[in-house]
C-alpha positions in Angstrom: 42.3 -4.8 -28.8 38.8 -3.5 -28.6 36.3 -3.2 -25.8 33.3 -5.5 -25.7 29.8 -5.0 -24.3 30.8 -5.7 -20.7 34.1 -3.9 -20.9 36.1 -7.0 -21.6 39.0 -6.8 -24.1 38.4 -8.5 -27.4 41.4 -9.5 -29.5 40.9 -8.3 -33.1 42.8 -11.3 -34.6 43.4 -10.9 -38.3 41.5 -13.7 -40.1 41.6 -13.9 -43.8 38.1 -14.2 -45.3 37.4 -17.1 -47.7 34.8 -14.9 -49.4 35.2 -12.6 -52.4 32.5 -10.4 -54.0 32.7 -10.7 -57.8 29.8 -8.6 -59.1 27.3 -6.1 -57.7 23.9 -4.9 -58.6 23.9 -1.2 -59.3 20.4 -0.5 -58.0 20.6 -2.4 -54.7 23.1 -4.1 -52.4 22.7 -7.5 -54.1 26.0 -9.1 -54.9 27.4 -12.2 -56.4 30.3 -13.9 -54.7 32.2 -17.0 -54.0 32.8 -18.6 -50.6 35.7 -21.1 -50.4 35.4 -24.1 -48.0 37.4 -27.3 -47.7 34.7 -29.4 -49.5 33.2 -26.9 -52.0 33.4 -23.4 -53.4 29.9 -22.0 -52.9 28.4 -19.5 -55.3 26.4 -16.8 -53.5 23.7 -15.9 -53.0 22.8 -19.4 -52.0 20.3 -21.5 -50.1 21.2 -24.3 -47.7 18.7 -27.2 -47.5 18.3 -28.1 -43.8 19.7 -31.5 -42.8 19.1 -31.1 -39.0 19.9 -34.7 -38.1 22.3 -35.4 -41.0 19.6 -35.8 -43.6 17.5 -33.5 -45.7 14.2 -35.3 -45.0 13.2 -37.6 -47.8 16.0 -36.7 -50.2 19.3 -38.4 -51.0 22.6 -36.6 -51.5 22.5 -37.4 -55.2 19.1 -35.7 -55.5 20.4 -32.7 -53.7 23.4 -32.4 -56.0 21.2 -32.8 -59.1 19.0 -30.0 -57.7 22.0 -27.7 -57.5 22.9 -27.9 -53.8 26.4 -26.9 -52.9 26.1 -26.6 -49.1 23.6 -28.0 -46.5 22.9 -27.2 -42.9 23.0 -29.6 -39.9 22.6 -29.1 -36.2 25.3 -29.9 -33.7 22.9 -30.0 -30.8 20.7 -32.7 -32.4 23.6 -34.7 -33.6 25.1 -34.6 -30.1 22.0 -36.3 -28.8 21.6 -38.8 -31.6 23.8 -40.6 -32.8 26.4 -38.8 -30.8 29.4 -36.7 -32.0 31.9 -39.5 -31.1 30.0 -41.9 -33.3 30.0 -39.6 -36.2 33.7 -38.9 -35.8 34.4 -42.7 -35.5 32.6 -43.1 -38.9 34.9 -40.7 -40.6 33.1 -37.4 -39.9 29.7 -36.1 -41.0 30.5 -35.9 -44.7 31.4 -39.5 -45.0 28.7 -40.6 -42.5 25.9 -39.1 -44.6 27.5 -39.6 -48.0 27.6 -35.9 -48.8 30.6 -34.4 -50.7 29.6 -30.8 -50.6 30.0 -28.2 -47.8 28.3 -28.4 -44.5 27.4 -25.6 -42.0 26.3 -26.6 -38.5 24.1 -24.6 -36.2 25.1 -24.7 -32.6 22.0 -25.1 -30.5 21.4 -21.4 -29.9 17.9 -21.6 -31.4 17.1 -24.5 -29.1 17.8 -22.2 -26.2 14.6 -20.5 -27.2 12.6 -23.3 -28.7 13.3 -25.8 -25.9 13.2 -23.3 -23.1 11.3 -25.6 -20.7 14.0 -28.2 -21.1 17.1 -26.1 -20.4 18.9 -24.0 -17.7 20.9 -21.1 -19.0 23.9 -19.4 -17.3 26.8 -17.3 -18.4 28.9 -20.5 -18.3 26.7 -22.4 -20.8 23.4 -24.2 -21.2 22.2 -27.4 -19.6 19.7 -29.3 -21.7 17.4 -32.1 -20.7 17.1 -34.2 -23.9 13.7 -34.0 -25.6 14.3 -37.6 -26.7 15.0 -39.5 -23.4 15.6 -36.9 -20.7 19.4 -37.3 -20.7 21.4 -34.3 -19.5 23.6 -32.4 -21.9 25.7 -29.4 -20.7 27.2 -27.3 -23.5 29.7 -24.5 -23.1 30.8 -22.3 -26.0 34.1 -24.2 -26.2 32.2 -27.5 -26.2 30.0 -26.5 -29.0 32.9 -25.5 -31.3 34.8 -28.6 -30.3 31.9 -30.8 -31.2 31.5 -29.2 -34.6 35.2 -29.6 -35.2 34.8 -33.3 -34.4 32.0 -33.5 -36.9 34.5 -32.2 -39.5 32.2 -29.5 -40.9 33.2 -26.5 -43.0 31.4 -23.6 -41.3 30.8 -23.6 -37.6 28.3 -21.5 -35.6 29.2 -20.4 -32.1 26.8 -20.8 -29.2 24.5 -17.8 -29.0 21.3 -16.9 -27.1 18.2 -16.4 -29.3 15.3 -14.7 -27.7 11.6 -14.6 -28.8 10.1 -11.7 -30.6 8.2 -10.5 -27.5 11.3 -10.4 -25.3 11.8 -7.3 -23.1 14.7 -5.0 -23.8 16.6 -6.1 -20.7 16.4 -9.8 -21.9 17.6 -8.8 -25.4 20.6 -6.8 -24.0 21.5 -9.7 -21.6 21.4 -12.1 -24.6 23.6 -9.8 -26.6 26.2 -9.6 -23.8 26.2 -13.3 -23.4 26.4 -14.0 -27.1 29.4 -11.6 -27.4 31.2 -13.3 -24.4 30.5 -16.7 -25.9 31.9 -15.7 -29.2 35.1 -14.5 -27.6 35.4 -17.9 -25.8 34.6 -19.8 -29.0 37.4 -18.0 -30.8 40.0 -19.5 -28.4 39.3 -23.0 -29.7 42.0 -24.0 -32.2 40.6 -24.9 -35.6 42.1 -26.0 -38.9 42.6 -23.0 -41.2 40.0 -24.4 -43.7 37.2 -24.4 -41.0 35.4 -21.1 -40.6 33.8 -19.9 -37.4 31.2 -17.2 -38.0 29.9 -14.7 -35.5 26.1 -14.4 -34.9 24.5 -11.0 -34.5 21.6 -10.7 -32.0 19.6 -7.7 -30.8 16.0 -8.6 -31.0 13.8 -6.3 -33.0 15.5 -3.1 -32.0 17.5 -1.6 -34.9 19.7 0.4 -32.6 20.7 -2.7 -30.7 21.3 -4.6 -33.9 23.6 -2.0 -35.2 25.5 -1.9 -31.9 25.9 -5.7 -31.8 27.0 -5.9 -35.4 29.7 -3.3 -34.8 30.8 -5.2 -31.7 31.1 -8.5 -33.4 32.8 -7.0 -36.5 35.7 -6.2 -34.2 36.4 -9.9 -33.9 37.2 -10.0 -37.6 35.7 -13.4 -38.2 35.5 -14.9 -41.7 31.8 -14.4 -41.9 28.8 -13.1 -39.9 25.3 -14.6 -39.4 22.2 -12.7 -38.3 20.1 -14.7 -35.8 17.0 -14.1 -33.8 14.6 -13.2 -36.7 11.5 -15.0 -37.9 10.8 -15.9 -34.3 7.2 -14.7 -34.1 7.4 -11.1 -35.5 5.5 -9.9 -38.6 7.2 -10.4 -42.0 7.5 -6.6 -42.4 9.3 -6.3 -39.2 11.7 -9.1 -40.2 12.6 -7.2 -43.3 13.1 -3.9 -41.5 15.5 -5.4 -38.9 17.3 -7.5 -41.5 18.0 -4.4 -43.6 19.4 -2.4 -40.7 21.6 -5.3 -39.7 23.0 -6.1 -43.1 24.0 -2.5 -43.6 26.0 -2.6 -40.3 28.0 -5.7 -41.2 31.4 -5.7 -43.0 31.0 -5.5 -46.7 33.9 -7.9 -47.5 32.5 -10.8 -45.4 29.6 -13.2 -46.2 26.3 -12.4 -44.5 24.1 -15.3 -43.5 20.5 -14.6 -42.6 19.5 -17.6 -40.4 16.1 -19.4 -40.6 14.1 -17.4 -43.1 11.9 -17.7 -45.2 9.5 -17.6 -48.2 11.2 -17.5 -51.6 9.9 -14.0 -52.5 11.4 -12.7 -49.2 14.7 -14.2 -50.0 14.8 -12.1 -53.2 14.3 -9.0 -51.0 17.0 -10.1 -48.5 19.4 -10.6 -51.4 18.8 -7.0 -52.4 19.9 -6.0 -48.8 23.2 -7.7 -49.3 22.7 -11.1 -47.8 24.6 -14.1 -49.2 23.4 -17.3 -47.4 20.1 -18.6 -46.2 18.5 -21.6 -44.7 15.0 -22.6 -43.9 12.9 -25.8 -43.2 10.0 -24.5 -45.4 10.9 -26.4 -48.6 10.8 -29.8 -47.0 8.3 -29.1 -44.2 5.8 -27.8 -46.7 6.6 -30.6 -49.1 5.7 -33.2 -46.4 2.4 -31.4 -45.9 1.6 -31.5 -49.7 2.4 -27.8 -50.4 4.6 -26.8 -53.3 6.3 -23.5 -54.1 5.9 -22.2 -57.7 6.6 -19.0 -59.7 3.0 -18.1 -59.1 3.0 -18.8 -55.3 2.2 -21.8 -53.2 0.0 -24.7 -54.3 -1.9 -27.0 -51.9 -1.6 -30.2 -53.8 -4.3 -31.8 -51.7 -7.1 -29.6 -53.1 -9.7 -31.4 -55.3 -9.1 -29.0 -58.2 -5.8 -30.8 -58.9 -7.4 -34.2 -59.2 -7.5 -34.3 -63.0 -4.9 -31.6 -63.7 -2.3 -32.8 -66.2 0.0 -29.8 -65.7 3.3 -30.2 -63.8 3.4 -28.6 -60.4 5.1 -25.5 -62.0 5.1 -25.3 -65.8 8.2 -23.0 -65.6 10.2 -25.6 -63.6 12.6 -28.2 -65.1 13.1 -30.4 -62.0 12.7 -34.1 -62.2 9.3 -34.0 -60.7 7.9 -31.4 -63.1 9.4 -33.2 -66.1 7.8 -36.5 -65.2 4.7 -36.1 -63.1 1.4 -34.3 -63.2 -0.3 -32.4 -60.4 -3.0 -35.1 -60.5 -0.5 -37.8 -59.7 1.3 -35.8 -56.9 -2.2 -35.0 -55.4 -3.1 -38.7 -55.5 0.1 -39.6 -53.6 -0.4 -36.8 -51.0 -4.1 -37.6 -50.4 -3.3 -41.4 -50.2 -0.6 -40.8 -47.6 2.1 -42.4 -49.9 5.6 -41.4 -48.8 6.5 -40.7 -52.5 4.1 -37.7 -52.4 6.1 -36.0 -49.7 9.4 -36.9 -51.3 8.3 -35.5 -54.7 6.9 -32.3 -53.3 10.1 -31.8 -51.2 12.3 -32.5 -54.1 10.5 -30.0 -56.2 10.6 -27.4 -53.5 14.3 -27.7 -52.9 14.9 -27.5 -56.6 12.7 -24.4 -56.8 14.6 -22.6 -54.0 18.0 -23.5 -55.4 16.9 -22.6 -58.9 15.8 -19.2 -57.7 19.2 -18.6 -56.2 20.9 -19.5 -59.5 18.6 -17.1 -61.3 19.4 -14.4 -58.8 23.1 -14.8 -59.4 22.6 -14.7 -63.1 20.6 -11.4 -62.9 23.2 -9.8 -60.7 25.7 -10.6 -63.4 23.3 -9.3 -66.1 22.9 -6.1 -64.2 19.1 -6.2 -64.0 18.6 -7.9 -60.6 16.4 -5.2 -59.0 13.8 -5.2 -61.8 13.8 -9.0 -62.1 13.5 -9.6 -58.4 10.6 -7.1 -58.0 8.7 -8.8 -60.8 9.3 -12.4 -59.4 8.5 -11.4 -55.9 5.3 -9.6 -56.8 4.1 -12.6 -58.9 4.6 -14.9 -55.9 3.0 -12.5 -53.5 0.0 -12.2 -55.9 -0.3 -16.0 -55.8 -0.3 -15.9 -52.0 -3.2 -13.4 -52.1 -5.3 -15.2 -54.6 
């Protein structure tokens, strides 16, 4: 037994990790590993396309598989509102419901505690939401959240946690840490199948000392993996990197480290160097719907007039379906005309780009030159952002 933030006793239950580090970069903390789940074995580092409501917007499961996706992320809060967890369970679980055979990780609703603050009431017992869809009431306890994810039949479950904005005062950050710790302890009491993995989530705001403290507290739970939440919530990118580095160093080396909700592809390369293994972000599809594409030379706004007669593919170095078959001129035409195919093609390219970057990162860890390669790739993308 160990002592938690509020003095409570926390059982350090032995939990075997489904994760194994296979290779390491000698010049950084980057590593290549494998994470076993019921539906797929995931090669890490890896990126999870975001399927909040059970769909990666505009893309089919087959397109995701062809792009290299092994795991996607959905959201238990949103699925609870629509179509309802009971409905998904009755349809055979989330995998069968959406026609996806790979792994699924579900977020809990912790981020919505911050993003939907005007529509919720928060107590130590749980959180009461007023639906942003129709005003219906939804009360979630830590136990409820894990139970709902178990009903969905997903592979990796996130506990309920309290995420605070970047400008939160220290007292609010410490309260959120205490609540998140207590909620994780309660979440761990819910019985799960052995092949379903409940991760812990580290909070602590932008204070490196609090981050280290919370990481150490949660490591005592001995969970199969650990996520780092509460970043990319309004702070500068440089601050995100600093806090992420401190937190990664404080987490167990033999467990997967998941950095939640970040970020630009060049930043993912830097986070991999810190020892992170999993990422998710809405940027590939959100930017795609707005006509912005990620490339090895930075982002391209496909709506700009300079692409109107450009016969090049979006990214000459990319081998995705879009870049093999369509020109910048055509993709620009679709985006400017408001054709839905424009958003779909841009999103497909972006997801392929992110997943391809992860595959390259794994290969360069194996080759032993990750640090030099990542620095070159990141600088090329940063230079494109500045141009």
